[in-house]
C-alpha positions as CSV (number, residue, x, y, z in Angstrom):
1,M,20.4,30.2,5.5
2,Q,17.9,30.4,2.7
3,P,14.8,28.1,2.8
4,T,15.2,24.8,1.0
5,A,13.4,24.6,-2.3
6,V,10.8,21.8,-2.1
7,G,8.4,20.1,-4.6
8,V,5.3,18.2,-3.7
9,I,4.3,15.3,-5.9
10,G,0.6,14.4,-5.5
11,V,-1.9,16.9,-4.1
12,G,-4.9,14.9,-3.1
13,R,-6.2,15.3,0.5
14,I,-2.9,14.5,2.2
15,G,-0.8,16.3,-0.3
16,T,-2.9,19.4,-0.1
17,M,-2.6,19.4,3.7
18,H,1.2,19.0,3.5
19,T,1.5,21.8,1.0
20,H,-0.5,24.2,3.2
21,N,1.6,23.2,6.2
22,L,4.9,23.8,4.2
23,V,3.8,27.2,3.0
24,R,2.3,28.4,6.3
25,H,4.2,26.7,9.1
26,V,7.6,25.4,7.9
27,P,9.9,28.4,7.5
28,E,12.7,26.0,6.5
29,A,10.9,25.3,3.2
30,R,10.0,27.2,0.0
31,V,7.5,25.3,-2.1
32,K,8.6,26.0,-5.6
33,A,6.5,23.4,-7.5
34,V,3.5,21.0,-7.1
35,A,2.8,18.2,-9.5
36,S,-0.5,16.2,-9.8
37,P,-2.5,14.8,-12.7
38,H,-5.4,17.2,-12.2
39,I,-3.5,20.2,-10.8
40,D,-5.4,23.3,-9.7
41,R,-3.1,26.2,-10.9
42,D,-5.3,28.8,-9.3
43,W,-4.9,27.1,-5.9
44,A,-1.1,26.9,-6.3
45,A,-0.9,30.5,-7.4
46,A,-2.9,31.6,-4.4
47,L,-0.3,29.9,-2.2
48,G,2.5,31.7,-4.0
49,I,3.8,28.5,-5.7
50,P,5.3,29.4,-9.0
51,I,5.2,26.0,-10.8
52,A,2.0,23.8,-11.0
53,T,2.2,20.9,-13.4
54,P,0.7,17.6,-14.1
55,D,4.2,16.2,-14.9
56,P,6.3,15.2,-11.9
57,D,9.4,14.9,-14.1
58,E,9.2,18.7,-14.6
59,L,9.7,19.0,-10.9
60,L,12.4,16.3,-10.7
61,R,14.4,17.9,-13.5
62,D,14.6,21.3,-11.6
63,P,18.1,21.6,-10.2
64,E,17.0,24.1,-7.6
65,I,14.5,21.7,-6.0
66,E,16.5,19.9,-3.3
67,A,13.7,17.9,-1.6
68,V,10.4,16.4,-2.5
69,V,7.3,15.4,-0.6
70,I,5.7,12.3,-2.2
71,T,1.9,12.0,-1.5
72,T,0.8,10.1,-4.6
73,P,-1.5,7.0,-4.2
74,S,0.4,4.4,-2.3
75,G,0.8,2.1,-5.2
76,R,3.1,4.6,-6.9
77,H,5.3,5.4,-3.9
78,V,8.2,3.1,-4.8
79,E,8.3,4.3,-8.4
80,M,8.4,7.9,-7.3
81,I,11.0,7.2,-4.7
82,R,13.2,5.5,-7.2
83,R,12.8,8.4,-9.7
84,A,13.4,11.1,-7.1
85,A,16.4,9.3,-5.8
86,Q,17.9,9.0,-9.3
87,A,17.3,12.7,-9.7
88,G,19.3,13.3,-6.4
89,K,16.3,14.7,-4.4
90,Q,16.0,14.3,-0.6
91,I,12.7,12.4,-0.1
92,F,9.8,12.6,2.3
93,C,7.2,9.9,1.5
94,E,3.8,9.2,3.0
95,K,3.0,5.8,4.5
96,P,2.8,3.0,3.4
97,V,5.9,3.1,1.2
98,A,4.5,-0.1,-0.4
99,F,2.2,-2.9,0.2
100,E,4.9,-5.6,0.3
101,P,8.2,-5.8,2.1
102,Q,10.2,-6.6,-1.0
103,A,9.1,-3.4,-2.8
104,I,10.1,-1.3,0.3
105,A,13.5,-3.0,0.3
106,E,13.9,-2.0,-3.3
107,A,13.0,1.6,-2.4
108,I,15.6,1.6,0.4
109,A,18.2,0.2,-2.0
110,A,17.5,3.0,-4.5
111,V,17.8,5.6,-1.9
112,E,21.1,4.2,-0.5
113,A,22.5,3.9,-4.0
114,A,21.8,7.5,-4.7
115,G,23.1,8.7,-1.3
116,V,19.9,10.6,-0.4
117,R,17.6,10.6,2.6
118,L,14.2,9.0,2.9
119,Q,11.8,10.0,5.7
120,V,8.5,8.2,6.0
121,G,5.3,9.9,7.2
122,F,4.8,8.2,10.6
123,N,3.4,11.5,12.0
124,R,2.7,10.1,15.5
125,R,6.4,10.1,16.2
126,F,6.2,13.9,16.3
127,D,3.1,14.2,18.5
128,P,4.1,15.9,21.8
129,S,2.0,13.5,24.0
130,I,3.1,10.3,22.2
131,C,6.8,11.5,22.3
132,R,6.5,12.1,26.0
133,L,5.0,8.6,26.5
134,A,7.8,7.0,24.5
135,E,10.4,8.8,26.5
136,A,8.8,7.8,29.8
137,V,8.4,4.1,28.8
138,Q,12.0,3.8,27.6
139,A,13.3,5.7,30.7
140,G,11.7,3.1,32.9
141,E,9.1,5.3,34.5
142,V,6.5,2.5,34.3
143,G,9.2,0.0,35.4
144,R,9.4,-3.2,33.3
145,L,6.9,-2.8,30.5
146,H,4.1,-5.4,30.7
147,S,1.6,-4.2,28.1
148,L,0.8,-1.5,25.5
149,R,-2.7,-0.7,24.3
150,V,-3.5,1.5,21.2
151,I,-7.1,2.5,20.3
152,N,-7.4,3.9,16.8
153,R,-10.9,4.5,15.5
154,D,-11.8,6.8,12.6
155,P,-14.9,9.1,12.8
156,R,-16.3,8.1,9.4
157,R,-15.9,5.1,7.2
158,P,-13.9,5.6,3.9
159,P,-15.5,5.4,0.5
160,V,-15.6,1.8,-0.8
161,D,-13.6,2.8,-3.9
162,F,-10.8,3.9,-1.6
163,V,-10.9,0.7,0.3
164,S,-10.4,-1.3,-2.9
165,R,-7.1,0.4,-3.6
166,S,-5.9,1.1,-0.1
167,G,-3.9,-2.1,0.4
168,G,-6.4,-3.3,3.1
169,M,-7.0,-2.1,6.6
170,F,-3.8,-3.4,8.1
171,L,-1.6,-1.7,5.6
172,D,-3.6,1.5,5.3
173,F,-4.8,2.0,8.9
174,T,-3.3,-0.3,11.4
175,I,0.2,0.4,10.1
176,H,0.3,3.5,12.2
177,D,-0.5,1.5,15.3
178,L,2.2,-1.1,14.5
179,D,4.8,1.6,14.1
180,T,3.5,3.2,17.4
181,L,4.2,-0.1,19.3
182,R,7.8,0.0,18.1
183,F,8.2,3.7,18.8
184,L,6.7,3.5,22.3
185,S,8.5,0.4,23.4
186,G,11.9,0.6,21.6
187,S,11.4,-3.0,20.8
188,E,10.5,-5.1,17.7
189,I,7.2,-6.9,17.1
190,E,7.9,-10.6,17.1
191,E,4.4,-12.2,16.7
192,V,0.9,-11.0,15.9
193,Y,-2.6,-12.5,16.0
194,A,-5.4,-10.6,14.2
195,V,-9.2,-11.0,14.1
196,G,-11.4,-8.8,12.0
197,A,-14.8,-8.3,10.4
198,A,-16.8,-5.9,8.3
199,L,-19.2,-4.7,11.0
200,V,-19.5,-1.1,10.0
201,D,-20.3,-1.5,6.3
202,P,-21.0,-4.7,4.5
203,N,-19.9,-3.1,1.3
204,I,-16.4,-2.9,2.7
205,G,-16.6,-6.7,3.3
206,A,-17.8,-7.2,-0.3
207,A,-14.8,-5.2,-1.5
208,G,-12.6,-7.8,0.3
209,D,-11.6,-5.8,3.4
210,I,-12.6,-5.4,7.0
211,D,-13.5,-2.3,9.0
212,T,-13.2,-3.6,12.6
213,A,-10.1,-5.4,14.0
214,I,-8.3,-6.5,17.1
215,V,-4.6,-7.2,16.8
216,T,-2.6,-8.7,19.6
217,A,1.2,-8.6,19.5
218,R,4.2,-9.9,21.4
219,L,7.3,-7.8,21.5
220,A,10.9,-8.9,21.6
221,N,11.2,-7.4,25.1
222,G,8.4,-9.7,26.3
223,A,5.6,-7.0,26.5
224,L,2.1,-7.9,25.3
225,C,0.1,-5.4,23.1
226,V,-3.4,-4.8,22.0
227,I,-4.5,-2.7,19.0
228,D,-8.2,-1.8,18.8
229,N,-9.4,-0.5,15.3
230,S,-12.6,0.7,13.9
231,R,-13.4,2.6,10.7
232,E,-16.3,4.6,12.3
233,T,-17.2,6.0,15.7
234,H,-19.9,8.6,15.2
235,Y,-18.3,10.6,18.1
236,G,-15.0,11.9,16.6
237,Y,-11.4,10.7,16.1
238,D,-10.7,8.2,18.9
239,Q,-7.0,8.1,19.7
240,R,-5.9,6.6,23.0
241,F,-2.7,5.0,24.2
242,E,-1.7,3.2,27.4
243,A,1.6,1.8,28.8
244,F,1.4,-0.5,31.8
245,G,4.4,-1.8,33.7
246,S,5.7,-3.0,37.0
247,K,5.7,0.5,38.5
248,G,2.4,1.8,37.2
249,N,0.5,3.1,34.2
250,L,0.8,6.0,31.7
251,T,-1.9,7.1,29.3
252,V,-2.5,9.5,26.5
253,D,-6.2,10.5,26.1
254,N,-8.2,12.0,23.3
255,L,-7.7,15.6,22.4
256,K,-10.9,17.7,22.5
257,P,-11.9,21.2,21.2
258,T,-12.0,22.4,24.9
259,T,-11.5,20.9,28.3
260,V,-14.8,22.3,29.7
261,T,-16.9,19.8,31.6
262,S,-20.5,20.8,32.3
263,Y,-22.0,19.5,35.6
264,L,-25.8,20.1,35.1
265,K,-29.0,18.5,36.4
266,P,-29.5,16.4,33.2
267,G,-26.0,15.0,33.4
268,V,-22.3,15.6,33.1
269,Y,-21.1,16.7,29.6
270,E,-17.8,17.3,27.8
271,D,-16.7,17.8,24.2
272,T,-16.3,14.8,21.9
273,P,-12.8,14.1,20.5
274,L,-11.5,16.2,17.6
275,P,-13.3,15.4,14.3
276,S,-10.4,14.0,12.2
277,F,-6.7,13.1,12.0
278,I,-5.9,16.5,10.5
279,E,-7.0,18.3,13.6
280,R,-5.8,15.7,16.1
281,Y,-2.2,15.5,14.6
282,Q,-1.8,19.0,13.3
283,D,1.3,19.7,15.4
284,A,2.7,16.3,14.5
285,F,2.2,16.9,10.7
286,I,4.0,20.2,10.9
287,G,6.7,18.7,13.2
288,E,7.5,15.8,10.9
289,L,8.1,18.2,7.9
290,R,10.2,20.6,10.0
291,A,12.3,17.6,11.2
292,F,12.7,16.4,7.6
293,L,13.9,19.8,6.4
294,R,16.3,20.1,9.4
295,S,17.7,16.7,8.5
296,V,18.2,17.9,4.9
297,R,19.8,21.2,5.9
298,E,22.0,19.8,8.7
299,G,22.9,16.4,7.2
300,T,21.5,14.5,10.2
301,P,19.6,11.2,10.2
302,V,15.9,11.3,9.6
303,A,13.4,10.5,12.4
304,A,11.4,7.8,10.6
305,T,13.4,5.7,8.2
306,G,12.8,3.3,5.4
307,E,13.7,0.5,7.8
308,D,10.9,1.7,10.1
309,A,8.5,1.6,7.1
310,L,9.7,-1.9,6.3
311,A,9.3,-3.2,9.9
312,A,5.7,-1.8,10.1
313,V,4.7,-3.4,6.8
314,E,6.2,-6.7,7.7
315,A,4.1,-6.7,10.9
316,A,1.0,-5.6,8.8
317,V,1.6,-8.4,6.3
318,A,1.8,-10.9,9.3
319,A,-1.5,-9.5,10.6
320,R,-3.1,-10.0,7.2
321,T,-1.8,-13.6,7.1
322,S,-3.0,-14.2,10.7
323,L,-6.5,-13.0,9.8
324,A,-6.7,-15.2,6.7
325,E,-5.4,-18.3,8.5
326,N,-6.8,-17.7,12.0
327,R,-3.5,-18.3,13.8
328,P,-0.6,-16.4,15.4
329,V,2.0,-15.4,12.9
330,H,5.7,-14.8,13.5
331,V,6.9,-11.5,12.0
332,T,9.7,-12.2,9.6
333,R,12.3,-9.5,9.4
334,R,13.9,-9.3,5.9
335,A,16.1,-6.3,6.6
336,A,19.8,-7.2,7.2
337,G,21.1,-5.7,10.4
338,A,17.7,-4.2,11.5
339,A,18.3,-2.6,14.9
340,E,16.2,-3.4,17.9
341,G,13.5,-0.8,18.1
342,G,12.4,2.0,15.8
343,S,14.6,5.0,15.2
344,R,13.8,8.0,17.5
């Protein structure tokens, strides 16, 4: 079978990473075109990509391109999903699909009307350790699930101009953690309570956002959850996960450049965590694109759906309301027939 012709719309930091992965690590794909307002044609040519254009419609009009990867700024995701669906393209879109549930529902409706697939970039669902943890939890290896804990801390704060257009910490950052709770547990988030502050950078607070947060959640299966977020660690990308239940405890620890531990007179030393999400989730980023292309080629369901995106944003919006009003907030599900638990 010939590789599927793919186009990438938006080649900022994430789009560039996905393009490199498609070219170098996804044999199911042939990147035919990239589109971005300030496109680097020399970069595209060096990767063997024949079409580099500032106009995404040039890509969408190409009948050979069967699938698109959308990595535009988040505020344009729904527009691009709608246009790609109308053009009959299979769609991979980075998270969040939108900042409000109604907009995501509209994107889902556009995809369903066109009869195409939409996979959302919840990359943790393809991380080998997190997948193993989810399988173990849902197979009952920890017994009845009592609690989940997710630690998600960035190595360096983002620029303030990014913060002002990101949709806020819960929609830009914590949304991965909210999806992880659903993925690990196989259960829906029913209630959240969020506290937060700008403790890393007062300029982030001045821009109307927070950089430090604790979110607690109650799941439909009764389990209690804690999400611990920070925009800056100074020691690497801190990603840890824990599932505790009636039979015991399972954890996923940080990945590090090496596993060497030095036992010396001044003290005991080991490597700090990997420096960024690109290194930590490299295998997962490749895995999600390969899974998307397999779904396109084999006609099978995608592994992270528009409904999963909707559920995560509904929980993020509830966390935003909780922070503003200093109270627990019930998560309202707007999607008709939403199944218990995230798709696997």
